[in-house]
C-alpha positions as a Python dict, from the first residue, in 0.01 Angstrom:
ca = {
    (1, 'M'): (0, 0, 0),
    (2, 'E'): (141, 340, -101),
    (3, 'K'): (228, 573, 186),
    (4, 'E'): (28, 894, 208),
    (5, 'K'): (234, 1197, 115),
    (6, 'T'): (298, 1484, 353),
    (7, 'R'): (77, 1772, 239),
    (8, 'I'): (230, 2118, 216),
    (9, 'L'): (47, 2450, 182),
    (10, 'L'): (278, 2688, -5),
    (11, 'A'): (184, 3059, 2),
    (12, 'E'): (418, 3256, -226),
    (13, 'D'): (315, 3563, -427),
    (14, 'D'): (604, 3527, -675),
    (15, 'R'): (437, 3279, -906),
    (16, 'N'): (758, 3181, -1083),
    (17, 'L'): (936, 3103, -756),
    (18, 'G'): (622, 2934, -626),
    (19, 'N'): (602, 2703, -927),
    (20, 'I'): (972, 2616, -893),
    (21, 'L'): (932, 2536, -525),
    (22, 'K'): (616, 2333, -587),
    (23, 'S'): (781, 2127, -861),
    (24, 'Y'): (1087, 2064, -645),
    (25, 'L'): (887, 1959, -338),
    (26, 'D'): (654, 1738, -542),
    (27, 'A'): (960, 1570, -695),
    (28, 'K'): (1090, 1505, -342),
    (29, 'G'): (774, 1317, -247),
    (30, 'Y'): (557, 1589, -98),
    (31, 'S'): (209, 1689, -211),
    (32, 'T'): (213, 2068, -253),
    (33, 'R'): (-69, 2319, -305),
    (34, 'L'): (38, 2665, -425),
    (35, 'V'): (-152, 2989, -357),
    (36, 'V'): (-38, 3345, -429),
    (37, 'N'): (-177, 3550, -138),
    (38, 'G'): (-257, 3512, 229),
    (39, 'Q'): (-633, 3522, 188),
    (40, 'E'): (-634, 3235, -63),
    (41, 'A'): (-399, 3045, 167),
    (42, 'F'): (-628, 3071, 469),
    (43, 'E'): (-937, 2978, 266),
    (44, 'L'): (-761, 2667, 134),
    (45, 'F'): (-625, 2582, 480),
    (46, 'S'): (-980, 2602, 618),
    (47, 'K'): (-1109, 2351, 362),
    (48, 'E'): (-828, 2097, 322),
    (49, 'Q'): (-597, 1901, 550),
    (50, 'F'): (-230, 2002, 553),
    (51, 'D'): (73, 1881, 745),
    (52, 'F'): (306, 2177, 687),
    (53, 'C'): (284, 2545, 582),
    (54, 'I'): (545, 2744, 391),
    (55, 'V'): (452, 3111, 407),
    (56, 'D'): (607, 3411, 232),
    (57, 'V'): (604, 3716, 457),
    (58, 'M'): (537, 3987, 196),
    (59, 'M'): (213, 3892, 17),
    (60, 'P'): (-79, 4095, -118),
    (61, 'V'): (-429, 4092, 36),
    (62, 'K'): (-301, 3935, 359),
    (63, 'D'): (64, 3922, 469),
    (64, 'G'): (238, 3615, 605),
    (65, 'F'): (243, 3731, 968),
    (66, 'T'): (-134, 3779, 966),
    (67, 'L'): (-185, 3445, 791),
    (68, 'A'): (31, 3263, 1047),
    (69, 'R'): (-160, 3415, 1338),
    (70, 'E'): (-493, 3309, 1183),
    (71, 'I'): (-364, 2956, 1121),
    (72, 'R'): (-245, 2938, 1482),
    (73, 'Q'): (-593, 3031, 1605),
    (74, 'V'): (-734, 2709, 1457),
    (75, 'D'): (-428, 2481, 1469),
    (76, 'R'): (-169, 2537, 1740),
    (77, 'N'): (69, 2266, 1623),
    (78, 'I'): (99, 2260, 1244),
    (79, 'P'): (457, 2350, 1142),
    (80, 'I'): (502, 2690, 974),
    (81, 'L'): (817, 2794, 787),
    (82, 'F'): (850, 3159, 681),
    (83, 'L'): (1019, 3265, 358),
    (84, 'T'): (1130, 3626, 337),
    (85, 'A'): (1366, 3867, 169),
    (86, 'K'): (1403, 4044, 501),
    (87, 'S'): (1695, 3960, 727),
    (88, 'L'): (1650, 4216, 1003),
    (89, 'E'): (1645, 4069, 1352),
    (90, 'E'): (1317, 4242, 1444),
    (91, 'D'): (1147, 4083, 1141),
    (92, 'K'): (1263, 3739, 1250),
    (93, 'L'): (1137, 3802, 1601),
    (94, 'K'): (802, 3917, 1462),
    (95, 'G'): (784, 3596, 1258),
    (96, 'F'): (842, 3375, 1560),
    (97, 'Q'): (590, 3576, 1763),
    (98, 'A'): (335, 3511, 1487),
    (99, 'G'): (385, 3137, 1529),
    (100, 'A'): (671, 3039, 1298),
    (101, 'D'): (873, 2723, 1361),
    (102, 'D'): (1159, 2843, 1142),
    (103, 'Y'): (1265, 3129, 917),
    (104, 'L'): (1446, 3109, 581),
    (105, 'T'): (1584, 3424, 418),
    (106, 'K'): (1587, 3461, 39),
    (107, 'P'): (1786, 3371, -160),
    (108, 'F'): (1819, 3015, -32),
    (109, 'S'): (1914, 2681, -180),
    (110, 'M'): (1655, 2411, -246),
    (111, 'E'): (1865, 2170, -43),
    (112, 'E'): (1853, 2398, 261),
    (113, 'L'): (1477, 2434, 229),
    (114, 'L'): (1435, 2057, 215),
    (115, 'L'): (1659, 2002, 518),
    (116, 'R'): (1469, 2265, 716),
    (117, 'I'): (1136, 2101, 632),
    (118, 'E'): (1261, 1755, 727),
    (119, 'A'): (1407, 1880, 1057),
    (120, 'I'): (1084, 2058, 1153),
    (121, 'L'): (875, 1752, 1065),
    (122, 'R'): (1096, 1529, 1279),
    (123, 'R'): (1057, 1764, 1575),
    (124, 'A'): (682, 1767, 1517),
    (125, 'G'): (671, 1386, 1531),
    (126, 'Y'): (617, 1296, 1166),
    (127, 'S'): (746, 964, 1043),
    (128, 'T'): (987, 951, 749),
    (129, 'Q'): (705, 815, 533),
    (130, 'G'): (502, 1131, 579),
    (131, 'G'): (257, 1001, 836),
    (132, 'K'): (224, 1111, 1194),
    (133, 'I'): (220, 924, 1523),
    (134, 'F'): (17, 1060, 1816),
    (135, 'G'): (29, 948, 2176),
    (136, 'I'): (-312, 958, 2350),
    (137, 'G'): (-252, 836, 2704),
    (138, 'S'): (-195, 461, 2669),
    (139, 'F'): (-318, 472, 2307),
    (140, 'T'): (-119, 541, 1993),
    (141, 'L'): (-270, 675, 1671),
    (142, 'D'): (-79, 591, 1354),
    (143, 'Y'): (-248, 840, 1124),
    (144, 'N'): (-72, 713, 813),
    (145, 'R'): (-200, 357, 865),
    (146, 'Q'): (-535, 462, 1020),
    (147, 'I'): (-470, 240, 1323),
    (148, 'L'): (-537, 305, 1693),
    (149, 'T'): (-326, 82, 1919),
    (150, 'R'): (-333, 1, 2290),
    (151, 'D'): (-142, -275, 2470),
    (152, 'G'): (-54, -433, 2136),
    (153, 'Q'): (-418, -448, 2024),
    (154, 'E'): (-483, -269, 1694),
    (155, 'H'): (-813, -114, 1583),
    (156, 'R'): (-844, 5, 1225),
    (157, 'L'): (-1027, 335, 1189),
    (158, 'T'): (-1245, 455, 905),
    (159, 'S'): (-1117, 754, 707),
    (160, 'K'): (-1345, 1001, 884),
    (161, 'E'): (-1270, 854, 1229),
    (162, 'N'): (-901, 888, 1147),
    (163, 'E'): (-928, 1248, 1027),
    (164, 'L'): (-1142, 1353, 1322),
    (165, 'L'): (-913, 1190, 1579),
    (166, 'R'): (-614, 1354, 1414),
    (167, 'L'): (-773, 1700, 1448),
    (168, 'L'): (-849, 1627, 1813),
    (169, 'C'): (-490, 1514, 1871),
    (170, 'E'): (-351, 1824, 1704),
    (171, 'N'): (-555, 2030, 1949),
    (172, 'I'): (-512, 1804, 2250),
    (173, 'N'): (-640, 1959, 2576),
    (174, 'E'): (-774, 2247, 2364),
    (175, 'V'): (-1121, 2299, 2218),
    (176, 'L'): (-1167, 2181, 1859),
    (177, 'D'): (-1419, 2412, 1695),
    (178, 'R'): (-1716, 2221, 1552),
    (179, 'S'): (-1751, 2430, 1234),
    (180, 'Y'): (-1378, 2412, 1165),
    (181, 'A'): (-1380, 2032, 1193),
    (182, 'L'): (-1687, 2002, 971),
    (183, 'N'): (-1537, 2220, 699),
    (184, 'K'): (-1204, 2037, 720),
    (185, 'I'): (-1346, 1685, 695),
    (186, 'W'): (-1689, 1718, 533),
    (187, 'Q'): (-1626, 2049, 347),
    (188, 'D'): (-1967, 2164, 474),
    (189, 'D'): (-2100, 2249, 821),
    (190, 'S'): (-2463, 2160, 744),
    (191, 'Y'): (-2698, 2019, 1007),
    (192, 'F'): (-2686, 1673, 848),
    (193, 'N'): (-2306, 1662, 855),
    (194, 'A'): (-2303, 1790, 1213),
    (195, 'R'): (-2524, 1498, 1320),
    (196, 'S'): (-2294, 1263, 1132),
    (197, 'M'): (-1993, 1402, 1314),
    (198, 'D'): (-2167, 1348, 1648),
    (199, 'V'): (-2195, 980, 1559),
    (200, 'Y'): (-1821, 962, 1487),
    (201, 'I'): (-1743, 1142, 1814),
    (202, 'A'): (-1948, 881, 2000),
    (203, 'K'): (-1753, 602, 1827),
    (204, 'L'): (-1418, 760, 1914),
    (205, 'R'): (-1529, 802, 2274),
    (206, 'K'): (-1609, 430, 2284),
    (207, 'Y'): (-1269, 337, 2138),
    (208, 'L'): (-1087, 550, 2398),
    (209, 'K'): (-1285, 450, 2706),
    (210, 'G'): (-1027, 191, 2820),
    (211, 'D'): (-797, 461, 2960),
    (212, 'D'): (-930, 661, 3257),
    (213, 'N'): (-675, 936, 3183),
    (214, 'V'): (-831, 1003, 2841),
    (215, 'E'): (-1165, 1177, 2799),
    (216, 'L'): (-1343, 1313, 2490),
    (217, 'I'): (-1587, 1578, 2604),
    (218, 'N'): (-1845, 1803, 2440),
    (219, 'V'): (-1798, 2177, 2488),
    (220, 'H'): (-2153, 2306, 2458),
    (221, 'G'): (-2208, 2541, 2165),
    (222, 'I'): (-1842, 2534, 2060),
    (223, 'G'): (-1704, 2190, 1981),
    (224, 'F'): (-1506, 1907, 2143),
    (225, 'K'): (-1201, 1860, 2360),
    (226, 'L'): (-974, 1557, 2383),
    (227, 'V'): (-846, 1569, 2742),
    (228, 'V'): (-538, 1367, 2830),
    (229, 'K'): (-428, 1384, 3193),
    (230, 'D'): (-59, 1373, 3283),
}
């Protein structure tokens, strides 16, 4: 079975550079979506699942700092790498304050970009095959294989169970907004899809009930929280 590729959101307003970067990253085994301004980037991020963001600082409509802050409001953990022509120390500090994991100043080599991406992904817990492993108390979620494991016992998840549990894990001990999850997984936050998601939440709660330190709770009017006690 082919391994799922790591998905990269690339926001770069220089279309020529963006196309070069996209082609290079795709050739290296990543799946890359290119957008040319911060607004398009956030709209795409809100609809699709990504594992990594590469964000140019100086973009029209919405700059990279603003985009990073908005991404961080809905996903505290996704890696963000800034690209910029600026090298001033205060600009770098502003980038990290906006939520960046790393900062690459133009011009840069493709090899350096690739090494930076791989290093950030390793720190974030991604496997070399592009999947991600999450610890949930005594459980382990292998997102790439869609398997939840505890005490050597494996349970295969459906695609939607897998995607929903991943979002919960990426926001562990934080509230996962209901509308955000619906748009990410179902691409629509209609009443019917909301009821469907409630069914999947109930299933996940059942799968996780074996560990008293793990609790999946409803946050009334907002969404859900996966609580894992120390």
